[in-house]
C-alpha positions as CSV (number, residue, x, y, z in Angstrom):
1,X,-32.9,-70.5,-25.3
2,X,-31.1,-67.1,-26.0
3,X,-29.8,-68.5,-29.3
4,X,-33.3,-69.4,-30.4
5,X,-34.6,-65.9,-29.6
6,X,-31.8,-64.3,-31.5
7,X,-32.5,-66.5,-34.6
8,X,-36.2,-65.5,-34.4
9,X,-35.4,-61.8,-34.2
10,X,-32.9,-62.0,-37.0
11,X,-35.4,-63.7,-39.2
12,X,-38.0,-61.0,-38.6
13,X,-35.5,-58.1,-39.2
14,X,-34.1,-59.7,-42.3
15,X,-37.6,-60.1,-44.0
16,X,-39.2,-56.8,-43.3
17,X,-38.4,-55.5,-46.8
18,X,-38.4,-58.8,-48.6
19,X,-39.2,-58.8,-52.4
20,X,-40.7,-62.3,-52.2
21,X,-44.4,-63.0,-51.5
22,X,-45.3,-62.7,-47.8
23,X,-48.3,-64.1,-46.0
24,X,-50.0,-63.7,-42.6
25,X,-52.0,-66.7,-41.3
26,X,-54.5,-66.5,-38.4
27,X,-55.7,-69.8,-37.1
28,X,-58.1,-71.3,-34.5
29,X,-57.6,-74.8,-33.4
30,X,-59.4,-77.7,-31.8
31,X,-57.5,-80.3,-29.7
32,X,-59.4,-83.5,-29.8
33,X,-56.7,-85.5,-27.9
34,X,-53.8,-84.6,-25.6
35,X,-51.5,-86.1,-23.1
36,X,-49.8,-84.7,-20.0
37,X,-46.8,-86.6,-18.7
38,X,-45.1,-85.6,-15.5
39,X,-42.0,-86.9,-13.8
40,X,-42.1,-85.8,-10.2
41,X,-39.1,-86.2,-8.0
42,X,-40.1,-86.9,-4.4
43,X,-38.2,-87.7,-1.2
44,X,-39.0,-91.4,-1.5
45,X,-38.3,-91.7,-5.2
46,X,-39.6,-90.6,-8.6
47,X,-43.3,-90.7,-9.5
48,X,-44.4,-90.8,-13.1
49,X,-47.9,-89.5,-13.9
50,X,-49.7,-89.6,-17.3
51,X,-53.1,-88.3,-18.0
52,X,-55.1,-88.3,-21.2
53,X,-57.9,-85.8,-21.8
54,X,-59.9,-84.5,-24.7
55,X,-61.1,-81.3,-26.3
56,X,-59.2,-78.1,-26.0
57,X,-58.9,-74.9,-28.0
58,X,-56.0,-72.8,-29.3
59,X,-55.3,-69.7,-31.3
60,X,-52.2,-68.9,-33.4
61,X,-50.7,-66.3,-35.8
62,X,-47.9,-67.0,-38.3
63,X,-45.9,-64.9,-40.8
64,X,-44.4,-66.6,-43.8
65,X,-41.9,-65.5,-46.4
66,X,-42.0,-67.5,-49.7
67,X,-38.4,-68.4,-50.6
68,X,-39.4,-70.2,-53.9
69,X,-42.4,-72.1,-55.3
70,X,-41.8,-75.0,-52.9
71,X,-40.3,-73.7,-49.7
72,X,-41.4,-70.9,-47.3
73,X,-40.0,-69.9,-43.9
74,X,-42.1,-68.5,-41.1
75,X,-42.3,-67.4,-37.5
76,X,-45.4,-68.0,-35.3
77,X,-46.9,-67.8,-31.9
78,X,-49.6,-70.1,-30.5
79,X,-51.6,-70.2,-27.3
80,X,-53.4,-73.1,-25.9
81,X,-56.3,-71.8,-23.9
82,X,-56.5,-72.8,-20.2
83,X,-57.7,-76.3,-19.7
84,X,-58.9,-78.1,-16.6
85,X,-57.1,-81.4,-16.4
86,X,-58.8,-82.5,-13.2
87,X,-60.4,-81.0,-10.1
88,X,-57.1,-79.7,-8.7
89,X,-55.0,-79.0,-11.8
90,X,-55.1,-76.5,-14.7
91,X,-52.8,-76.1,-17.7
92,X,-52.2,-73.6,-20.5
93,X,-49.2,-72.8,-22.8
94,X,-47.8,-70.2,-25.2
95,X,-45.2,-71.0,-27.8
96,X,-43.0,-68.9,-30.1
97,X,-41.4,-70.8,-33.0
98,X,-39.8,-71.0,-36.4
99,X,-41.8,-72.9,-38.9
100,X,-40.5,-74.1,-42.3
101,X,-43.3,-75.0,-44.8
102,X,-42.7,-77.3,-47.8
103,X,-45.1,-77.8,-50.7
104,X,-45.8,-81.5,-51.2
105,X,-48.3,-81.5,-54.1
106,X,-50.2,-78.5,-55.5
107,X,-52.1,-77.1,-52.4
108,X,-50.9,-79.8,-50.0
109,X,-48.0,-78.9,-47.7
110,X,-46.0,-80.2,-44.7
111,X,-44.9,-78.0,-41.8
112,X,-42.4,-78.2,-39.0
113,X,-42.3,-76.1,-35.8
114,X,-39.3,-75.5,-33.5
115,X,-39.0,-72.9,-30.8
116,X,-39.6,-72.1,-27.1
117,X,-42.6,-72.8,-24.9
118,X,-44.0,-71.2,-21.7
119,X,-46.0,-74.1,-20.2
120,X,-48.0,-73.2,-17.1
121,X,-49.2,-76.0,-14.8
122,X,-51.0,-75.2,-11.6
123,X,-52.2,-77.7,-9.0
124,X,-52.9,-78.0,-5.3
125,X,-49.1,-77.7,-4.5
126,X,-49.0,-74.1,-5.9
127,X,-50.5,-72.8,-2.7
128,X,-47.8,-74.4,-0.5
129,X,-44.6,-74.0,-2.6
130,X,-42.8,-71.5,-4.8
131,X,-42.5,-72.4,-8.5
132,X,-39.2,-71.9,-10.3
133,X,-40.1,-72.6,-13.9
134,X,-37.7,-72.6,-16.9
135,X,-38.7,-71.8,-20.5
136,X,-39.0,-75.1,-22.3
137,X,-38.8,-76.4,-25.9
138,X,-41.7,-76.6,-28.4
139,X,-41.7,-78.6,-31.6
140,X,-44.4,-79.7,-34.0
141,X,-45.0,-81.6,-37.2
142,X,-48.0,-81.4,-39.4
143,X,-49.7,-81.5,-42.8
144,X,-52.1,-79.0,-44.3
145,X,-54.2,-78.0,-47.3
146,X,-54.8,-74.6,-48.7
147,X,-58.1,-73.9,-50.4
148,X,-58.0,-70.4,-51.9
149,X,-57.1,-68.4,-48.8
150,X,-58.4,-70.9,-46.2
151,X,-56.1,-73.2,-44.3
152,X,-56.9,-76.7,-43.0
153,X,-54.2,-78.3,-40.9
154,X,-53.5,-81.4,-38.8
155,X,-50.6,-80.8,-36.3
156,X,-48.9,-82.8,-33.7
157,X,-47.1,-80.6,-31.1
158,X,-45.1,-81.2,-27.9
159,X,-44.2,-78.7,-25.2
160,X,-41.7,-79.5,-22.5
161,X,-40.6,-77.6,-19.3
162,X,-39.0,-78.2,-16.0
163,X,-40.3,-76.9,-12.6
164,X,-38.7,-76.7,-9.2
165,X,-41.1,-76.7,-6.3
166,X,-39.4,-74.9,-3.5
167,X,-40.6,-75.6,0.0
168,X,-38.9,-74.0,3.0
169,X,-36.4,-76.9,3.4
170,X,-37.0,-79.0,0.3
171,X,-36.7,-78.6,-3.5
172,X,-38.6,-81.0,-5.7
173,X,-37.9,-81.0,-9.4
174,X,-40.7,-81.8,-11.9
175,X,-40.4,-82.5,-15.6
176,X,-43.5,-81.9,-17.7
177,X,-44.4,-82.9,-21.2
178,X,-47.6,-81.8,-23.0
179,X,-48.4,-83.5,-26.3
180,X,-51.4,-82.5,-28.5
181,X,-53.1,-83.5,-31.7
182,X,-54.6,-80.4,-33.3
183,X,-57.0,-79.6,-36.1
184,X,-56.5,-76.0,-37.2
185,X,-58.6,-73.8,-39.5
186,X,-57.2,-70.5,-40.6
187,X,-57.2,-67.7,-43.1
188,X,-54.2,-66.5,-45.1
189,X,-53.6,-63.0,-46.4
190,X,-50.8,-62.5,-49.0
191,X,-49.0,-59.2,-49.4
192,X,-45.6,-57.7,-50.3
193,X,-43.6,-55.1,-48.3
194,X,-42.6,-52.0,-50.2
195,X,-38.9,-51.9,-50.8
196,X,-36.6,-49.1,-51.9
197,X,-34.0,-50.4,-54.2
198,X,-30.4,-49.3,-53.9
199,X,-30.5,-47.5,-57.3
200,X,-33.6,-45.6,-56.1
201,X,-31.8,-44.5,-52.9
202,X,-28.9,-43.2,-54.9
203,X,-31.2,-41.2,-57.2
204,X,-33.0,-39.7,-54.2
205,X,-29.6,-38.7,-52.7
206,X,-28.6,-37.0,-55.9
207,X,-31.9,-35.2,-56.2
208,X,-31.4,-33.9,-52.6
209,X,-27.8,-32.8,-53.4
210,X,-29.1,-30.9,-56.5
211,X,-31.8,-29.2,-54.4
212,X,-29.2,-28.1,-51.8
213,X,-26.9,-26.7,-54.5
214,X,-29.8,-24.7,-56.0
215,X,-30.7,-23.4,-52.6
216,X,-27.1,-22.2,-52.0
217,X,-27.0,-20.4,-55.4
218,X,-30.2,-18.6,-54.7
219,X,-28.8,-17.5,-51.3
């Protein structure tokens, strides 16, 4: 997980003064279908639970750097708003990811996501046990279309994590997988960061040196 975070930070720091076209994308999403799969380790064996449910919402923000006319590399964060799975269980998740984007044809593109996920699952056991939760993995695959500055996107995503339910004398591991089909609508803003070229820096240094010399002569 630390390696993924380091890669994300290096990507941001390396692109702050990029000469290539940059874009910021803000999206809202509807999740018409999703699946929650759990593998719960109990004293008498392993119990597998799978639940299908419909309609959820999400928000996300992404920054892209255009490498060339076909390929762009980005970083993003998304949040699936809290969902009630059943009477005794709620779920929500936040993901941070790298996202390469490839132009397929004209304004049609494909996108991949890979990063980390903070998947929160609460149920009736949370009142009786302590949760030791690990940061999990997030990955996604989708296809989208750009119309002017508007984004229309279909995305499959998966978030995984592992819990340990700690009772006074018992620890029960639980593996959780949350899969979603998402339809996202967003708006894209293109921009370029200002960049001082090396030659300009050298000129500025020489100008400062001349000013210092003139000041010394006056004194």
